[in-house]
Biopython code that builds the backbone (N, CA, C, O; Angstrom):
import numpy as np
from Bio.PDB.StructureBuilder import StructureBuilder

atoms = [
    (1, "SER", "N", (-9.481, 22.485, 15.750)),
    (1, "SER", "CA", (-10.197, 22.526, 14.463)),
    (1, "SER", "C", (-9.346, 22.852, 13.316)),
    (1, "SER", "O", (-9.788, 22.677, 12.180)),
    (2, "GLY", "N", (-8.069, 23.346, 13.524)),
    (2, "GLY", "CA", (-7.137, 23.654, 12.485)),
    (2, "GLY", "C", (-6.759, 22.374, 11.815)),
    (2, "GLY", "O", (-6.597, 22.293, 10.597)),
    (3, "LEU", "N", (-6.607, 21.265, 12.737)),
    (3, "LEU", "CA", (-6.138, 20.007, 12.130)),
    (3, "LEU", "C", (-7.160, 19.392, 11.274)),
    (3, "LEU", "O", (-6.874, 18.858, 10.203)),
    (4, "VAL", "N", (-8.359, 19.468, 11.746)),
    (4, "VAL", "CA", (-9.574, 18.967, 10.861)),
    (4, "VAL", "C", (-9.588, 19.698, 9.588)),
    (4, "VAL", "O", (-9.797, 18.985, 8.606)),
    (5, "PHE", "N", (-9.416, 20.948, 9.371)),
    (5, "PHE", "CA", (-9.369, 21.817, 8.318)),
    (5, "PHE", "C", (-8.176, 21.339, 7.379)),
    (5, "PHE", "O", (-8.344, 21.268, 6.161)),
    (6, "SER", "N", (-7.115, 21.054, 7.908)),
    (6, "SER", "CA", (-5.972, 20.678, 7.279)),
    (6, "SER", "C", (-6.204, 19.514, 6.515)),
    (6, "SER", "O", (-5.927, 19.505, 5.316)),
    (7, "VAL", "N", (-6.769, 18.361, 7.187)),
    (7, "VAL", "CA", (-7.112, 17.116, 6.633)),
    (7, "VAL", "C", (-8.309, 17.243, 5.515)),
    (7, "VAL", "O", (-8.279, 16.571, 4.484)),
    (8, "VAL", "N", (-9.293, 18.107, 5.793)),
    (8, "VAL", "CA", (-10.174, 18.240, 4.793)),
    (8, "VAL", "C", (-9.713, 18.930, 3.537)),
    (8, "VAL", "O", (-10.095, 18.581, 2.420)),
    (9, "TYR", "N", (-8.834, 19.974, 3.772)),
    (9, "TYR", "CA", (-8.231, 20.605, 2.683)),
    (9, "TYR", "C", (-7.278, 19.673, 1.686)),
    (9, "TYR", "O", (-7.308, 19.802, 0.462)),
    (10, "ILE", "N", (-6.503, 18.801, 2.314)),
    (10, "ILE", "CA", (-5.657, 17.820, 1.634)),
    (10, "ILE", "C", (-6.550, 16.821, 0.886)),
    (10, "ILE", "O", (-6.296, 16.430, -0.253)),
    (11, "PHE", "N", (-7.686, 16.410, 1.656)),
    (11, "PHE", "CA", (-8.590, 15.391, 0.995)),
    (11, "PHE", "C", (-9.247, 15.921, -0.245)),
    (11, "PHE", "O", (-9.412, 15.179, -1.213)),
    (12, "LEU", "N", (-9.651, 17.252, -0.256)),
    (12, "LEU", "CA", (-10.372, 17.899, -1.363)),
    (12, "LEU", "C", (-9.292, 17.957, -2.519)),
    (12, "LEU", "O", (-9.570, 17.673, -3.684)),
    (13, "ASN", "N", (-8.074, 18.339, -2.109)),
    (13, "ASN", "CA", (-7.015, 18.326, -3.142)),
    (13, "ASN", "C", (-6.778, 17.044, -3.848)),
    (13, "ASN", "O", (-6.514, 17.018, -5.050)),
    (14, "LEU", "N", (-6.879, 15.885, -3.046)),
    (14, "LEU", "CA", (-6.622, 14.595, -3.605)),
    (14, "LEU", "C", (-7.682, 14.118, -4.552)),
    (14, "LEU", "O", (-7.507, 13.492, -5.597)),
    (15, "MET", "N", (-8.912, 14.550, -3.970)),
    (15, "MET", "CA", (-10.166, 14.261, -4.853)),
    (15, "MET", "C", (-10.176, 15.023, -6.157)),
    (15, "MET", "O", (-10.648, 14.536, -7.184)),
    (16, "ALA", "N", (-9.606, 16.314, -6.088)),
    (16, "ALA", "CA", (-9.440, 17.161, -7.322)),
    (16, "ALA", "C", (-8.475, 16.472, -8.263)),
    (16, "ALA", "O", (-8.734, 16.373, -9.462)),
    (17, "ASP", "N", (-7.398, 16.011, -7.742)),
    (17, "ASP", "CA", (-6.372, 15.339, -8.666)),
    (17, "ASP", "C", (-6.942, 13.959, -9.243)),
    (17, "ASP", "O", (-6.752, 13.628, -10.413)),
    (18, "ILE", "N", (-7.571, 13.275, -8.437)),
    (18, "ILE", "CA", (-8.173, 12.008, -8.910)),
    (18, "ILE", "C", (-9.128, 12.384, -10.037)),
    (18, "ILE", "O", (-9.004, 11.813, -11.120)),
    (19, "LEU", "N", (-10.055, 13.293, -9.859)),
    (19, "LEU", "CA", (-11.017, 13.579, -10.857)),
    (19, "LEU", "C", (-10.397, 14.147, -12.219)),
    (19, "LEU", "O", (-10.858, 13.829, -13.316)),
    (20, "SER", "N", (-9.368, 14.970, -12.063)),
    (20, "SER", "CA", (-8.583, 15.401, -13.128)),
    (20, "SER", "C", (-8.011, 14.283, -13.960)),
    (20, "SER", "O", (-8.083, 14.212, -15.187)),
    (21, "MET", "N", (-7.490, 13.501, -13.228)),
    (21, "MET", "CA", (-6.644, 12.265, -13.813)),
    (21, "MET", "C", (-7.800, 11.411, -14.651)),
    (21, "MET", "O", (-7.629, 11.028, -15.809)),
    (22, "LEU", "N", (-8.874, 11.201, -13.956)),
    (22, "LEU", "CA", (-10.044, 10.208, -14.536)),
    (22, "LEU", "C", (-10.558, 10.885, -15.828)),
    (22, "LEU", "O", (-10.769, 10.256, -16.865)),
    (23, "SER", "N", (-10.753, 12.290, -15.678)),
    (23, "SER", "CA", (-11.307, 13.092, -16.867)),
    (23, "SER", "C", (-10.325, 13.370, -17.969)),
    (23, "SER", "O", (-10.745, 13.551, -19.112)),
    (24, "ASN", "N", (-9.042, 13.414, -17.695)),
    (24, "ASN", "CA", (-8.084, 13.776, -18.650)),
    (24, "ASN", "C", (-6.812, 12.892, -18.597)),
    (24, "ASN", "O", (-5.744, 13.386, -18.235)),
    (25, "PRO", "N", (-6.914, 11.619, -18.948)),
    (25, "PRO", "CA", (-5.747, 10.777, -18.826)),
    (25, "PRO", "C", (-4.413, 11.069, -19.678)),
    (25, "PRO", "O", (-3.330, 10.574, -19.367)),
    (26, "LYS", "N", (-4.596, 11.910, -20.771)),
    (26, "LYS", "CA", (-3.486, 12.450, -21.547)),
    (26, "LYS", "C", (-2.666, 13.440, -20.617)),
    (26, "LYS", "O", (-1.437, 13.444, -20.671)),
    (27, "LEU", "N", (-3.329, 14.238, -19.806)),
    (27, "LEU", "CA", (-2.688, 15.274, -19.015)),
    (27, "LEU", "C", (-1.859, 14.455, -17.980)),
    (27, "LEU", "O", (-0.809, 14.903, -17.517)),
    (28, "ARG", "N", (-2.325, 13.338, -17.661)),
    (28, "ARG", "CA", (-1.532, 12.577, -16.497)),
    (28, "ARG", "C", (-0.375, 11.933, -17.189)),
    (28, "ARG", "O", (0.687, 11.904, -16.568)),
    (29, "GLN", "N", (-0.424, 11.449, -18.300)),
    (29, "GLN", "CA", (0.661, 10.826, -18.917)),
    (29, "GLN", "C", (1.822, 11.892, -19.275)),
    (29, "GLN", "O", (3.010, 11.573, -19.306)),
    (30, "SER", "N", (1.366, 13.131, -19.529)),
    (30, "SER", "CA", (2.248, 14.275, -19.899)),
    (30, "SER", "C", (3.098, 14.803, -18.659)),
    (30, "SER", "O", (4.178, 15.387, -18.753)),
    (31, "GLN", "N", (2.420, 14.494, -17.478)),
    (31, "GLN", "CA", (3.027, 15.007, -16.239)),
    (31, "GLN", "C", (4.076, 13.987, -15.772)),
    (31, "GLN", "O", (4.976, 14.406, -15.044)),
    (32, "ILE", "N", (4.052, 12.667, -16.124)),
    (32, "ILE", "CA", (4.879, 11.703, -15.616)),
    (32, "ILE", "C", (6.174, 11.751, -16.349)),
    (32, "ILE", "O", (7.077, 10.967, -16.058)),
]
sb = StructureBuilder()
sb.init_structure("model")
sb.init_model(0)
sb.init_chain("A")
sb.init_seg("    ")
for serial, (resi, resn, name, xyz) in enumerate(atoms, 1):
    if name == "N":
        sb.init_residue(resn, " ", resi, " ")
    sb.init_atom(name, np.array(xyz, "f"), 0.0, 1.0, " ", f" {name:<3s}", serial, name[0])
structure = sb.get_structure()
């Protein structure tokens, strides 16, 4: 079950990154 938790945790982090980039494109440009 640890592997499943790791995959879900990484997936949630990716979703948070995508949502932050969509909601704040200026922040994304400053990070690049």
